[in-house]
C-alpha positions in Angstrom: 127.6 -43.4 5.7 125.4 -45.1 2.8 126.3 -45.3 -0.8 123.6 -44.9 -3.6 123.5 -45.4 -7.1 121.7 -43.3 -9.6 121.2 -45.4 -12.9 120.7 -44.3 -16.4 117.3 -43.0 -17.2 116.9 -42.0 -13.6 117.3 -38.8 -11.7 117.2 -38.1 -7.9 116.5 -35.4 -5.6 118.7 -34.9 -2.4 117.2 -33.7 0.8 119.1 -33.1 4.0 117.1 -33.3 7.3 114.2 -33.3 5.1 115.1 -30.1 3.1 115.7 -29.9 -0.4 119.4 -29.3 -1.4 120.1 -30.2 -5.0 119.2 -32.7 -7.8 121.7 -35.9 -8.5 122.0 -37.4 -11.8 123.4 -40.6 -13.2 126.5 -41.8 -10.9 127.3 -43.1 -7.3 126.8 -40.8 -4.2 127.9 -41.3 -0.5 125.0 -40.0 1.9 125.4 -38.8 5.5 122.9 -40.4 7.9 120.6 -37.4 7.6 120.5 -37.4 4.1 118.4 -39.3 1.3 117.8 -39.4 -2.1 114.3 -39.7 -3.9 114.8 -41.2 -7.3 112.3 -40.3 -10.5 112.0 -42.0 -13.6 112.8 -39.6 -16.5 110.1 -41.4 -18.8 107.3 -40.5 -16.6 105.8 -37.2 -15.5 107.5 -35.3 -12.6 105.3 -35.5 -9.5 107.2 -34.4 -6.6 106.0 -34.8 -3.2 106.7 -31.1 -2.0 105.7 -28.0 -3.6 107.2 -27.6 -7.1 107.7 -23.8 -6.4 110.5 -24.5 -3.8 112.3 -27.1 -6.2 112.0 -24.8 -9.3 114.2 -22.4 -7.1 117.2 -24.8 -8.2 118.1 -23.6 -11.8 119.8 -26.7 -12.5 116.7 -28.8 -11.8 114.7 -26.0 -13.4 116.8 -26.5 -17.0 115.8 -30.5 -16.5 112.1 -29.8 -16.9 109.5 -28.8 -19.1 107.2 -26.8 -16.9 103.7 -26.5 -18.6 101.1 -23.9 -17.1 97.5 -24.5 -18.3 95.3 -21.7 -17.6 91.4 -21.9 -16.4 90.1 -21.0 -20.1 92.9 -23.4 -21.9 93.9 -27.0 -22.8 97.0 -28.3 -23.8 97.5 -31.0 -26.3 100.6 -33.3 -25.3 102.7 -34.9 -27.8 105.1 -37.7 -27.2 107.7 -38.2 -29.9 105.5 -36.3 -32.3 102.3 -38.6 -31.5 99.4 -37.4 -29.6 99.4 -38.8 -26.1 96.9 -36.7 -23.8 95.0 -33.6 -22.8 96.1 -31.4 -19.9 93.7 -29.6 -18.5 94.0 -26.2 -16.2 96.9 -26.7 -13.9 100.9 -27.0 -13.5 102.7 -29.9 -15.0 106.5 -31.0 -15.1 108.1 -33.4 -17.5 111.5 -34.6 -17.7 113.6 -33.5 -21.0 116.1 -35.6 -22.9 114.9 -39.0 -22.3 111.3 -38.3 -23.9 110.7 -35.9 -26.6 107.6 -34.2 -25.4 105.9 -31.3 -27.5 103.0 -29.1 -26.3 100.3 -27.1 -28.0 98.2 -24.7 -26.0 94.5 -24.4 -27.0 92.5 -21.4 -26.2 88.9 -22.5 -25.5 87.7 -19.1 -25.9 87.9 -19.5 -29.5 85.2 -21.7 -31.3 87.3 -22.7 -34.5 89.4 -25.5 -34.2 93.0 -24.7 -35.7 93.4 -26.4 -38.9 96.7 -27.5 -37.9 95.3 -30.1 -35.4 94.7 -33.4 -37.3 91.3 -34.6 -37.7 92.1 -37.8 -36.2 93.1 -36.3 -32.8 89.7 -34.5 -32.9 87.9 -38.1 -32.7 90.3 -39.3 -29.8 88.4 -40.1 -26.5 90.7 -37.7 -24.6 89.3 -34.8 -26.3 85.5 -36.0 -26.3 84.2 -33.5 -23.6 85.9 -30.6 -25.1 84.6 -31.0 -28.8 81.3 -30.3 -30.2 80.5 -32.1 -33.4 77.9 -31.1 -35.9 77.3 -33.0 -39.1 75.1 -31.4 -41.9 73.9 -34.1 -44.7 74.6 -33.8 -48.4 70.7 -32.5 -48.7 70.8 -30.0 -45.8 72.4 -26.6 -45.1 73.4 -25.5 -41.9 73.0 -22.4 -40.0 75.5 -21.6 -37.2 74.4 -19.1 -34.4 76.8 -18.1 -31.8 75.6 -16.4 -28.5 72.3 -16.1 -30.2 73.7 -14.5 -33.2 73.6 -15.9 -36.8 77.3 -16.3 -37.7 77.6 -18.2 -41.1 75.9 -20.7 -43.4 77.3 -24.2 -43.1 77.8 -26.5 -46.5 77.4 -30.3 -46.1 80.1 -31.8 -44.0 81.3 -32.4 -40.4 82.1 -29.5 -38.1 84.2 -29.7 -34.8 84.1 -26.7 -32.5 85.6 -26.1 -29.1 83.2 -26.9 -26.3 83.3 -23.8 -24.2 80.7 -21.7 -22.2 79.7 -19.7 -25.4 76.3 -21.0 -26.4 76.2 -22.6 -29.6 73.4 -23.8 -31.9 72.9 -25.2 -35.5 69.8 -24.9 -37.3 69.6 -27.3 -40.4 67.2 -26.7 -43.4 66.3 -29.6 -45.7 66.8 -28.6 -49.2 65.0 -31.4 -50.7 61.5 -31.1 -52.1 58.6 -31.4 -49.6 55.1 -31.7 -49.4 52.5 -29.9 -47.3 48.6 -30.6 -47.3 45.8 -28.6 -46.5 43.1 -31.1 -45.4 39.4 -31.1 -44.6 38.7 -27.6 -45.3 35.0 -26.5 -45.0 34.5 -23.5 -47.6 31.0 -22.1 -48.4 30.6 -21.5 -52.2 29.0 -18.2 -53.7 25.6 -20.1 -53.9 26.1 -21.1 -50.3 26.8 -24.7 -50.6 29.2 -26.4 -48.1 32.0 -28.7 -49.3 35.2 -30.0 -47.8 38.5 -29.7 -49.9 41.7 -31.5 -49.6 44.7 -29.8 -51.3 48.3 -30.3 -51.6 51.3 -28.2 -52.3 55.1 -29.2 -53.1 57.9 -27.1 -52.3 61.8 -26.6 -51.3 63.8 -24.3 -49.7 65.9 -22.0 -51.9 67.1 -19.4 -49.2 67.9 -21.2 -46.0 68.9 -18.1 -44.2 65.7 -16.0 -44.9 63.6 -19.2 -44.1 64.9 -19.8 -40.7 66.0 -16.3 -39.4 63.6 -13.9 -41.0 60.3 -16.3 -40.4 59.4 -18.1 -37.7 57.8 -21.4 -38.6 57.7 -20.8 -42.3 55.8 -24.2 -42.8 52.9 -22.8 -40.8 52.8 -19.4 -42.8 53.0 -21.6 -46.2 50.0 -23.5 -44.9 47.9 -20.0 -44.0 48.8 -18.8 -47.4 47.6 -21.7 -49.2 44.4 -21.9 -46.9 43.5 -18.2 -47.6 44.1 -18.5 -51.5 41.7 -21.5 -51.8 39.2 -20.1 -49.7 39.2 -16.8 -51.9 39.0 -18.9 -55.1 36.1 -21.3 -54.0 34.1 -18.5 -52.6 33.8 -16.7 -55.5 32.2 -19.8 -57.5 28.9 -21.6 -57.6 29.4 -25.2 -56.8 28.7 -26.3 -60.3 31.1 -23.5 -61.6 33.6 -25.0 -59.4 33.2 -28.5 -60.2 33.8 -27.5 -64.1 36.7 -25.4 -63.1 38.4 -27.5 -60.3 41.5 -27.9 -62.6 42.1 -24.1 -62.3 42.7 -23.8 -58.7 46.2 -24.6 -58.7 47.1 -22.1 -61.4 45.1 -19.5 -59.3 46.6 -20.4 -56.1 50.3 -20.4 -57.4 49.8 -16.9 -59.0 48.3 -15.4 -55.9 51.0 -16.4 -53.3 54.1 -16.5 -55.5 55.5 -13.2 -54.3 54.4 -13.9 -50.5 56.0 -17.3 -50.7 59.7 -15.9 -52.0 59.6 -13.8 -48.9 59.5 -17.1 -47.0 62.6 -18.2 -48.8 60.9 -21.0 -50.2 59.9 -21.9 -53.8 56.3 -23.3 -54.5 56.8 -26.1 -57.3 53.6 -27.7 -57.8 50.0 -27.7 -56.1 46.8 -29.1 -56.9 43.3 -30.4 -55.7 43.3 -34.2 -54.3 39.4 -34.5 -53.2 36.4 -32.3 -53.1 33.9 -33.8 -50.7 30.3 -32.9 -50.9 27.8 -33.1 -48.0 25.5 -36.1 -48.0 22.4 -34.5 -49.1 24.1 -32.6 -51.8 25.6 -35.8 -53.1 22.3 -37.5 -52.9 20.8 -34.8 -55.2 23.6 -34.9 -57.5 23.2 -38.4 -58.0 19.7 -38.2 -58.7 20.3 -35.3 -60.9 22.9 -37.5 -63.0 20.6 -40.7 -62.9 17.9 -38.2 -64.6 20.1 -36.9 -67.3 21.3 -40.5 -67.9 17.5 -41.5 -68.1 16.7 -38.6 -70.3 19.4 -39.7 -72.8 18.4 -43.1 -72.9 14.9 -42.1 -73.8 16.3 -39.9 -76.5 18.2 -42.9 -78.1 15.0 -45.1 -77.8 13.1 -42.7 -79.5 15.4 -42.3 -82.2 15.5 -46.2 -82.9 12.0 -46.4 -82.7 11.5 -43.7 -85.3 14.1 -45.1 -87.5 12.2 -48.8 -87.2 8.8 -47.0 -88.1 10.4 -45.3 -90.9 11.8 -48.7 -92.2 8.4 -50.4 -91.9 6.8 -47.6 -93.7 9.1 -47.8 -96.7 8.7 -51.5 -96.6 4.9 -51.4 -96.8 4.9 -48.9 -99.7 7.2 -51.3 -101.8 4.9 -54.2 -100.9 2.0 -51.9 -101.9 3.6 -51.3 -105.3 4.8 -54.9 -106.1 2.7 -57.7 -105.9 4.9 -60.3 -106.2 7.0 -58.8 -103.4 4.3 -58.9 -101.0 3.6 -62.5 -101.9 7.4 -63.3 -100.6 6.7 -61.5 -97.6 3.5 -63.3 -97.0 5.7 -66.7 -97.9 8.3 -65.7 -95.7 5.8 -65.3 -92.5 3.9 -68.7 -93.4 7.4 -70.2 -93.5 8.3 -68.9 -89.9 4.8 -70.2 -88.9 5.3 -73.6 -90.4 8.8 -74.0 -88.6 6.9 -74.1 -85.3 4.4 -76.8 -86.3 5.2 -80.5 -85.5 2.2 -82.2 -86.9 -1.5 -81.4 -88.7 -4.5 -82.9 -88.3 -7.0 -82.9 -91.2 -10.9 -83.2 -91.2 -13.4 -82.3 -93.9 -12.1 -84.3 -97.1 -10.3 -82.9 -100.0 -11.5 -79.3 -99.5 -8.9 -78.6 -96.6 -6.1 -80.0 -98.5 -6.8 -77.8 -101.8 -6.8 -74.9 -99.3 -3.3 -75.9 -97.6 -2.1 -76.2 -101.1 -3.4 -73.0 -102.1 -1.3 -71.4 -99.0 2.1 -73.1 -99.6 2.0 -73.2 -103.5 2.9 -69.8 -105.0 0.7 -68.8 -107.9 2.4 -69.3 -111.4 
């Protein structure tokens, strides 16, 4: 015979001639030659070397074990001493009672929503990464949740965790910030058959994400087409000259024209306007010539006005001198003074007669 001792924290399974007979707990035992005891640590999961169903026929052993059955569509969260430890995938598990405080929480993966009783820190554990779908909605966004191709609900900003199962799940994000769209390089004919290119911009924001995404396909492209058609309608009804004069009113017309249609897209048009009007090269050259001619004509008018004023001033001066001999003499002396300022030296010949003539010129009569 052989003596064995089962220590505290251990448990043994007694086999006789290879067949399980009973469970042995703490204590000392004598074994026959055809008997043996397999010892197990009660702090570790129970993983027997034979079929578990055979062992569970022993009611005493069954009472000593936690038996956890995990179905194909489930996982089980295992807690040790109230702390999350691991995830049990589909299968059968056995754990010893008494020594370790085990608790288990079953999760049905057919459900998308995660039970609020499960702490958020557990969802971030590496054990659960492959079982969780995470969606992050920023503060300037709204999310739309689609389950199995059907719109489910609108998601406010935050972090959302859903169970990762076979059900198709999709989250569309709508940016609620102000956005800008440009209608660039549009070649348009005016009513007088002049071709020009226009660059137009519009600022908008989403006010109804559900309408914008679920009831409209590519709402940005639809907004682009609405802007394009409204611009063409407005410009096509004006001559080129009228357009250049009224270009500031295009935005007003466009906003009024497409306001109702834009609201059906779930968006709000906030502002719009013309960035550039680009004329063809030949038209631009002609307009430059017209501008030069207009400015030249304005310059000629100013010149003629100044000449008329100067002539009128001369005429008034002449009339005054005609009526006043002293004024005429003063004007004559003014011109003589100007001439004298330009003379450096005078050479005289002819005697005293020339001197007398100069005196007569430069000396005023008294």
